[in-house]
C-alpha positions as CSV (number, residue, x, y, z in Angstrom):
1,X,-28.6,-134.0,-108.7
2,X,-28.4,-135.4,-105.0
3,X,-25.0,-136.9,-105.9
4,X,-23.8,-133.5,-107.2
5,X,-25.0,-131.8,-104.1
6,X,-23.2,-134.4,-101.9
7,X,-20.0,-133.9,-103.9
8,X,-20.2,-130.1,-103.6
9,X,-20.8,-130.4,-99.9
10,X,-17.8,-132.7,-99.5
11,X,-15.6,-130.3,-101.5
12,X,-16.8,-127.4,-99.3
13,X,-15.9,-129.3,-96.1
14,X,-12.5,-130.2,-97.6
15,X,-11.8,-126.5,-98.5
16,X,-12.9,-125.3,-95.1
17,X,-10.6,-127.9,-93.4
18,X,-7.7,-126.7,-95.5
19,X,-8.5,-123.1,-94.8
20,X,-8.9,-123.8,-91.1
21,X,-5.6,-125.6,-91.0
22,X,-3.8,-122.8,-92.8
23,X,-5.3,-120.3,-90.4
24,X,-4.3,-122.4,-87.4
25,X,-0.7,-122.7,-88.7
26,X,-0.5,-119.0,-89.3
27,X,-2.0,-118.3,-85.9
28,X,0.8,-120.4,-84.3
29,X,3.4,-118.1,-85.7
30,X,4.3,-115.3,-83.4
31,X,6.6,-112.4,-84.4
32,X,8.1,-109.3,-82.8
33,X,9.8,-106.6,-84.8
34,X,12.8,-108.0,-86.5
35,X,11.2,-111.4,-87.4
36,X,9.0,-112.5,-90.2
37,X,8.3,-115.6,-92.4
38,X,11.5,-114.9,-94.3
39,X,14.0,-113.1,-92.1
40,X,15.4,-112.6,-88.5
41,X,17.3,-109.3,-88.0
42,X,19.9,-109.2,-85.2
43,X,21.9,-106.2,-84.0
44,X,25.4,-105.9,-82.8
45,X,28.0,-103.1,-82.0
46,X,31.7,-103.9,-82.1
47,X,35.0,-101.9,-82.0
48,X,36.0,-102.3,-85.7
49,X,38.1,-99.2,-85.0
50,X,39.9,-97.8,-81.9
51,X,42.2,-99.2,-79.3
52,X,40.7,-102.7,-79.2
53,X,39.8,-103.0,-82.9
54,X,41.1,-106.6,-83.0
55,X,37.9,-107.6,-81.2
56,X,36.0,-106.7,-84.3
57,X,37.1,-110.1,-85.6
58,X,34.2,-111.6,-83.5
59,X,31.7,-109.8,-85.8
60,X,33.5,-110.7,-89.0
61,X,33.5,-114.4,-88.2
62,X,29.9,-114.3,-87.0
63,X,28.9,-112.8,-90.3
64,X,30.8,-115.5,-92.2
65,X,29.1,-118.2,-90.1
66,X,25.7,-116.8,-90.7
67,X,26.5,-116.7,-94.5
68,X,27.0,-120.4,-94.3
69,X,23.8,-121.0,-92.3
70,X,21.8,-118.9,-94.8
71,X,23.3,-120.8,-97.7
72,X,22.0,-124.0,-96.1
73,X,18.5,-122.5,-96.0
74,X,18.7,-120.4,-92.8
75,X,16.9,-121.3,-89.6
76,X,13.5,-122.9,-90.0
77,X,13.4,-121.4,-93.5
78,X,14.3,-117.9,-92.4
79,X,17.5,-116.0,-93.4
80,X,19.5,-114.4,-90.6
81,X,20.6,-110.8,-91.1
82,X,23.2,-109.7,-88.6
83,X,23.6,-105.9,-88.7
84,X,27.0,-105.3,-87.1
85,X,28.0,-101.6,-86.6
86,X,31.3,-100.0,-85.5
87,X,31.2,-98.2,-82.1
88,X,35.0,-97.7,-81.8
89,X,34.8,-98.9,-78.1
90,X,33.2,-95.5,-77.3
91,X,30.1,-95.6,-75.0
92,X,28.7,-92.5,-76.7
93,X,29.0,-94.2,-80.1
94,X,27.6,-97.4,-78.8
95,X,24.4,-95.7,-77.6
96,X,24.0,-94.0,-81.0
97,X,24.5,-97.2,-82.9
98,X,22.3,-99.2,-80.6
99,X,19.4,-96.8,-80.9
100,X,19.8,-96.9,-84.7
101,X,19.6,-100.7,-84.6
102,X,16.5,-100.8,-82.3
103,X,14.6,-97.8,-83.6
104,X,15.5,-97.8,-87.3
105,X,16.5,-101.3,-88.2
106,X,14.0,-102.8,-85.6
107,X,16.2,-105.8,-84.7
108,X,14.7,-108.6,-82.8
109,X,17.6,-108.6,-80.2
110,X,21.2,-107.5,-79.6
111,X,24.0,-110.1,-79.8
112,X,27.6,-110.3,-78.6
113,X,28.4,-106.6,-78.4
114,X,31.8,-105.9,-76.8
115,X,32.8,-104.1,-73.7
116,X,31.7,-103.3,-70.1
117,X,31.3,-99.5,-70.4
118,X,29.8,-99.8,-73.9
119,X,27.2,-102.4,-72.9
120,X,26.5,-100.5,-69.6
121,X,25.4,-97.3,-71.5
122,X,22.6,-99.3,-73.3
123,X,21.8,-101.7,-70.4
124,X,18.8,-99.8,-69.0
125,X,17.6,-98.6,-72.4
126,X,17.4,-102.2,-73.8
127,X,15.8,-103.6,-70.6
128,X,13.2,-100.9,-70.5
129,X,12.2,-101.8,-74.1
130,X,12.4,-105.5,-73.2
131,X,14.9,-106.2,-76.0
132,X,17.3,-109.1,-75.3
133,X,20.9,-108.1,-74.8
134,X,22.4,-111.6,-75.3
135,X,25.8,-113.2,-75.0
136,X,27.6,-109.9,-74.6
137,X,31.4,-110.0,-74.6
138,X,31.9,-108.6,-71.1
139,X,32.1,-110.5,-67.8
140,X,30.9,-107.7,-65.5
141,X,29.0,-109.0,-62.5
142,X,26.1,-106.7,-63.2
143,X,25.0,-108.8,-66.1
144,X,23.9,-111.5,-63.7
145,X,21.0,-109.6,-62.2
146,X,17.8,-111.2,-63.4
147,X,15.7,-109.5,-60.8
148,X,16.4,-106.0,-62.1
149,X,17.8,-106.5,-65.6
150,X,16.2,-109.8,-66.9
151,X,16.9,-109.1,-70.6
152,X,20.7,-109.0,-70.3
153,X,22.9,-112.1,-70.4
154,X,26.7,-112.3,-70.6
155,X,28.5,-114.7,-73.0
156,X,31.6,-114.8,-70.8
157,X,32.7,-115.9,-67.3
158,X,32.1,-113.2,-64.8
159,X,35.3,-111.2,-64.0
160,X,34.9,-111.8,-60.2
161,X,34.6,-115.5,-60.7
162,X,37.6,-115.5,-63.1
163,X,39.8,-113.6,-60.5
164,X,38.8,-116.1,-57.8
165,X,40.2,-119.0,-60.0
166,X,43.5,-117.2,-60.4
167,X,43.8,-116.7,-56.7
168,X,43.2,-120.4,-56.1
169,X,46.0,-121.3,-58.5
170,X,48.3,-118.7,-57.1
171,X,47.9,-119.7,-53.5
172,X,48.6,-123.3,-54.4
173,X,51.6,-122.7,-56.7
174,X,53.4,-119.5,-55.8
175,X,55.6,-119.4,-52.7
176,X,55.1,-116.3,-50.6
177,X,53.1,-114.4,-53.2
178,X,53.4,-110.6,-53.4
179,X,50.9,-109.3,-55.9
180,X,51.1,-106.3,-58.2
181,X,47.9,-105.3,-60.0
182,X,47.4,-103.5,-63.3
183,X,43.8,-102.7,-64.0
184,X,41.7,-100.7,-66.4
185,X,40.0,-97.8,-64.6
186,X,36.4,-98.8,-65.3
187,X,34.0,-101.5,-64.2
188,X,36.0,-104.1,-66.2
189,X,39.0,-103.5,-63.9
190,X,37.0,-102.9,-60.8
191,X,35.1,-106.2,-61.0
192,X,38.4,-108.1,-61.3
193,X,39.8,-106.2,-58.3
194,X,36.6,-107.0,-56.3
195,X,37.0,-110.7,-57.1
196,X,40.7,-110.6,-56.2
197,X,40.1,-109.0,-52.8
198,X,37.2,-111.2,-52.0
199,X,39.2,-114.4,-52.8
200,X,42.2,-113.2,-50.7
201,X,40.0,-112.1,-47.8
202,X,42.0,-110.9,-44.8
203,X,45.2,-111.6,-46.8
204,X,44.5,-108.9,-49.3
205,X,46.1,-106.1,-47.4
206,X,49.4,-107.9,-47.0
207,X,49.6,-109.8,-50.3
208,X,48.7,-106.9,-52.7
209,X,51.9,-104.8,-52.5
210,X,51.2,-102.5,-55.5
211,X,48.4,-101.3,-57.7
212,X,48.2,-99.1,-60.8
213,X,45.4,-98.3,-63.2
214,X,45.1,-96.8,-66.7
215,X,42.5,-95.2,-68.8
216,X,41.4,-96.8,-72.1
217,X,42.5,-93.7,-73.9
218,X,46.1,-93.7,-72.5
219,X,48.9,-94.2,-75.1
220,X,50.9,-96.7,-72.9
221,X,51.2,-98.3,-69.5
222,X,55.0,-98.1,-69.3
223,X,55.1,-95.8,-66.3
224,X,52.6,-98.0,-64.4
225,X,54.7,-101.1,-65.1
226,X,57.9,-99.4,-63.9
227,X,56.2,-98.5,-60.6
228,X,54.7,-102.1,-60.2
229,X,58.1,-103.7,-60.9
230,X,59.7,-101.6,-58.2
231,X,57.4,-103.1,-55.6
232,X,59.3,-106.4,-55.6
233,X,56.1,-108.3,-56.5
234,X,56.5,-111.9,-57.8
235,X,52.9,-112.0,-59.2
236,X,51.3,-109.7,-61.8
237,X,47.6,-109.7,-62.1
238,X,47.2,-107.8,-65.4
239,X,43.5,-107.0,-65.5
240,X,43.9,-105.3,-68.8
241,X,42.6,-105.6,-72.3
242,X,43.7,-105.1,-75.9
243,X,47.0,-103.3,-76.6
244,X,47.5,-102.6,-72.8
245,X,47.9,-106.3,-72.1
246,X,50.5,-106.5,-74.9
247,X,52.3,-103.5,-73.5
248,X,52.3,-104.8,-69.9
249,X,53.8,-108.1,-71.0
250,X,56.4,-106.5,-73.2
251,X,57.4,-103.9,-70.7
252,X,57.8,-106.4,-67.9
253,X,60.3,-108.3,-70.1
254,X,62.2,-105.1,-71.0
255,X,62.5,-104.4,-67.2
256,X,63.8,-107.9,-66.6
257,X,60.8,-108.6,-64.4
258,X,59.5,-112.2,-64.5
259,X,56.5,-112.4,-62.1
260,X,53.9,-115.2,-62.4
261,X,51.5,-113.5,-64.9
262,X,47.7,-113.9,-64.9
263,X,45.7,-112.3,-67.8
264,X,42.0,-112.3,-68.5
265,X,40.6,-114.8,-71.0
266,X,39.4,-111.9,-73.1
267,X,43.0,-110.7,-73.5
268,X,44.5,-114.1,-74.3
269,X,44.5,-114.0,-78.1
270,X,47.8,-115.2,-79.4
271,X,47.6,-113.4,-82.7
272,X,46.2,-110.1,-81.4
273,X,47.7,-109.9,-77.9
274,X,50.7,-112.2,-77.3
275,X,52.4,-111.9,-80.7
276,X,52.7,-108.1,-80.4
277,X,54.0,-108.6,-76.8
278,X,56.5,-111.2,-77.9
279,X,55.7,-114.8,-77.6
280,X,58.7,-115.5,-75.4
281,X,57.8,-112.7,-73.1
282,X,54.4,-114.3,-72.5
283,X,55.7,-117.8,-71.8
284,X,54.3,-119.1,-68.5
285,X,51.3,-116.8,-68.4
286,X,48.1,-118.3,-67.0
287,X,44.4,-117.7,-68.0
288,X,41.2,-119.7,-67.9
289,X,39.8,-121.8,-70.8
290,X,36.4,-122.9,-72.0
291,X,37.2,-123.8,-75.6
292,X,39.8,-125.8,-77.6
293,X,42.8,-123.9,-78.9
294,X,43.5,-124.0,-82.6
295,X,47.3,-124.0,-81.9
296,X,47.2,-126.8,-79.4
297,X,48.6,-130.0,-81.0
298,X,46.3,-132.2,-79.0
299,X,43.3,-131.0,-81.1
300,X,45.1,-131.4,-84.5
301,X,42.9,-134.5,-85.4
302,X,39.9,-133.5,-83.4
303,X,36.7,-133.7,-85.6
304,X,35.4,-130.4,-84.2
305,X,38.7,-128.6,-84.9
306,X,38.9,-130.1,-88.4
307,X,35.3,-128.8,-89.1
308,X,36.3,-125.4,-87.8
309,X,39.4,-125.2,-90.0
310,X,37.4,-126.2,-93.1
311,X,34.8,-123.6,-92.3
312,X,37.4,-120.9,-91.9
313,X,39.1,-121.9,-95.2
314,X,35.9,-121.8,-97.2
315,X,33.8,-119.1,-95.5
316,X,36.3,-116.8,-93.9
317,X,39.5,-117.0,-95.9
318,X,40.7,-113.5,-94.9
319,X,40.7,-114.4,-91.2
320,X,43.3,-116.3,-89.2
321,X,42.0,-119.7,-88.2
322,X,44.6,-119.8,-85.3
323,X,43.1,-116.6,-83.8
324,X,41.2,-117.6,-80.7
325,X,38.8,-114.7,-81.1
326,X,37.5,-116.2,-84.3
327,X,36.8,-119.5,-82.6
328,X,35.0,-117.6,-79.8
329,X,32.9,-115.8,-82.4
330,X,31.8,-119.1,-83.9
331,X,31.1,-120.7,-80.5
332,X,28.8,-117.9,-79.5
333,X,27.1,-117.6,-83.0
334,X,26.5,-121.4,-83.1
335,X,24.9,-121.1,-79.6
336,X,22.7,-118.3,-80.8
337,X,21.7,-120.2,-83.9
338,X,20.8,-123.3,-81.8
339,X,18.6,-121.1,-79.5
340,X,16.8,-119.6,-82.5
341,X,16.1,-123.1,-83.9
342,X,14.5,-124.0,-80.5
343,X,12.3,-120.9,-80.9
344,X,10.5,-122.5,-83.9
345,X,7.8,-120.2,-85.2
346,X,7.5,-118.2,-81.9
347,X,10.0,-115.5,-82.7
348,X,9.1,-113.1,-80.0
349,X,11.7,-111.4,-77.8
350,X,10.2,-113.1,-74.8
351,X,10.5,-116.6,-76.3
352,X,14.1,-115.9,-77.5
353,X,15.0,-115.1,-73.9
354,X,13.1,-118.0,-72.6
355,X,14.9,-120.5,-74.9
356,X,18.3,-118.9,-74.0
357,X,17.5,-119.5,-70.3
358,X,16.5,-123.1,-70.9
359,X,19.9,-124.6,-71.8
360,X,20.8,-127.8,-70.0
361,X,24.4,-129.2,-70.2
362,X,24.9,-127.5,-73.6
363,X,28.2,-128.3,-75.3
364,X,29.6,-127.9,-78.8
365,X,32.5,-129.7,-80.4
366,X,34.7,-126.6,-80.0
367,X,34.3,-126.4,-76.2
368,X,36.7,-128.2,-73.9
369,X,35.6,-131.6,-72.6
370,X,33.8,-131.2,-69.3
371,X,32.8,-127.6,-69.9
372,X,29.1,-127.1,-70.3
373,X,26.5,-124.4,-70.3
374,X,23.4,-124.6,-68.2
375,X,21.1,-121.6,-67.8
376,X,18.2,-120.8,-65.6
377,X,15.8,-117.9,-64.9
378,X,17.4,-117.2,-61.5
379,X,21.1,-117.5,-62.4
380,X,22.5,-115.9,-65.5
381,X,26.1,-117.2,-65.0
382,X,26.6,-118.9,-68.4
383,X,29.4,-121.3,-67.5
384,X,29.3,-123.5,-64.4
385,X,33.0,-124.6,-64.5
386,X,36.3,-123.8,-66.3
387,X,39.8,-125.0,-66.6
388,X,43.2,-123.2,-66.5
389,X,45.6,-123.0,-69.4
390,X,49.3,-121.9,-69.6
391,X,51.1,-120.4,-72.5
392,X,54.1,-122.4,-73.5
393,X,55.6,-120.0,-76.0
394,X,53.6,-121.3,-78.9
395,X,50.1,-122.1,-77.7
396,X,47.8,-122.2,-74.7
397,X,47.8,-125.7,-73.1
398,X,45.0,-126.7,-70.6
399,X,46.2,-128.2,-67.3
400,X,44.8,-129.4,-64.0
401,X,41.2,-130.2,-63.0
402,X,38.2,-128.0,-63.6
403,X,37.3,-125.2,-61.2
404,X,33.7,-124.5,-60.3
405,X,32.5,-121.0,-60.9
406,X,29.4,-121.2,-58.7
């Protein structure tokens, strides 16, 4: 009998130990709405329709990438559900869809939504609710405001910093520059203008010889381009997006105007922007670069590019692998996946933001050599440096040394 009691006591201790361990493991798991033992729900709004519908490719390729991740077992055993809704590039629709994602779908955070005006309309709403608004596809300066809006982080270079890089190149390479500016009449365009004027300083008044703006609802920018051409400018800063960038390039060619052209990185897609404009018309254009170009021959045998092409063939056969927007979508989605892996079992909104702001010299095999991501709680500028690239009629080709963005 004593031996039986001893064995029973030993078994009880063993059971209590197992139970305590299980409770401790469960206690270490922390979830906010949108996360569980089996799933992580993420929200996104994109213009699958409207004037810049080509940007919807970012969502399509992100969904394909997450299909691959889920097929491999997900992240720490959890499947990722990206709920990507169409906002038509309309702020009113963006607010409606974002509220649906937050209040009905209860997503853990918002990821890579497109546009300055569209993200602005939900900026305060998401920060008041302490819901991360991460890696958004807008370079507006206001996203780098950790003191007032700590839950918002851009996935792009800031527009002001981008404009400063163009000015540095122009001053070093264009003789007696006379600048014509085409800009979208919203914060997207105004931030570029602010960066341009700040970089030119006292020279702004004399160097900027003509300015024209357009509304995102305008049918064309033909009249603006005719006016800008008449100024005699030899530099065109086309701070435009979507079809308006295509139109500005094509119209300049029709007018026989050949200024040194600078366009935003977000409007540099060969398939969606330059082909409609006419590839020959875009030859010589300059923009910044942070990732490898699928059409650049120097990356033909690159392991990262081969992996990307294989992914596109298997998981996204309906999308063009040479479309730079697709590569951008994968780069940002991969970054988001790596951040979620770092979160482990602490899938709270606070920890997701903390891990996103704890990146040190992050680089993926699709980013250009020397371009890294380092984040911190006091500075939300994602990229610390960039390079320039020039369109040669077929592809974008990086050139020169890197430029610091800080």
